[in-house]
C-alpha positions in Angstrom: 18.2 -14.5 -9.1 21.5 -15.4 -11.2 21.7 -18.1 -13.8 24.7 -20.1 -11.3 21.7 -20.4 -8.7 18.7 -21.4 -11.4 21.1 -24.2 -13.0 22.8 -26.0 -9.5 19.8 -25.6 -6.8 17.0 -27.5 -6.4 15.3 -28.2 -3.0 15.9 -31.5 -1.2 12.7 -33.4 -0.7 12.1 -32.5 3.1 12.6 -28.9 2.0 10.1 -29.2 -0.3 7.7 -31.1 1.8 8.6 -29.4 5.3 9.5 -25.9 4.1 8.4 -24.9 0.6 5.1 -26.4 -0.2 3.9 -25.0 3.3 4.9 -21.6 2.4 3.2 -21.6 -1.0 0.1 -22.9 0.7 0.4 -20.1 3.7 0.9 -17.2 1.1 -1.8 -18.3 -1.1 -4.1 -18.5 1.8 -2.8 -14.8 2.9 -3.5 -13.7 -0.4 -6.8 -15.3 -0.8 -7.9 -13.6 3.2 -6.7 -10.0 1.2 -8.9 -10.4 -1.4 -11.6 -10.0 0.8 -10.4 -7.6 3.5 -9.7 -5.4 0.5 -12.3 -6.1 -1.5 -10.0 -6.5 -4.6 -9.9 -8.8 -7.7 -7.6 -11.9 -7.7 -5.6 -10.3 -11.0 -4.3 -7.4 -8.5 -2.9 -9.9 -5.9 -1.4 -11.2 -9.0 -0.3 -8.3 -9.8 1.2 -7.4 -6.5 2.9 -11.2 -6.2 4.6 -10.3 -9.7 6.1 -7.7 -8.1 7.4 -9.2 -5.3 9.1 -12.0 -7.5 10.5 -9.3 -9.7 12.5 -7.9 -6.6 13.9 -11.4 -5.9 14.5 -11.6 -9.8 15.8 -8.0 -10.2 17.4 -6.8 -6.8 18.8 -3.4 -8.5 15.2 -2.1 -9.1 14.4 -1.9 -5.5 18.3 -0.5 -4.6 17.2 2.3 -7.2 13.8 3.0 -5.3 12.0 1.8 -7.7 8.6 0.1 -7.0 6.2 -0.7 -9.9 3.2 -1.5 -7.8 3.0 2.0 -6.4 
């Protein structure tokens, strides 16, 4: 994400209530299910989520085929 977007974009209340918060809750529930399904630690899931966040913050690393999760 560029500094421009970090400084200027803020969700509207309706976006936060109807889209963002439910999405975050859904992602959290899905990831909790993964810990049970693949019998991994919550720390492993946090590494997975960090890698996803990194891909959004540094999109050029994906273009080079670099994936730190492998």
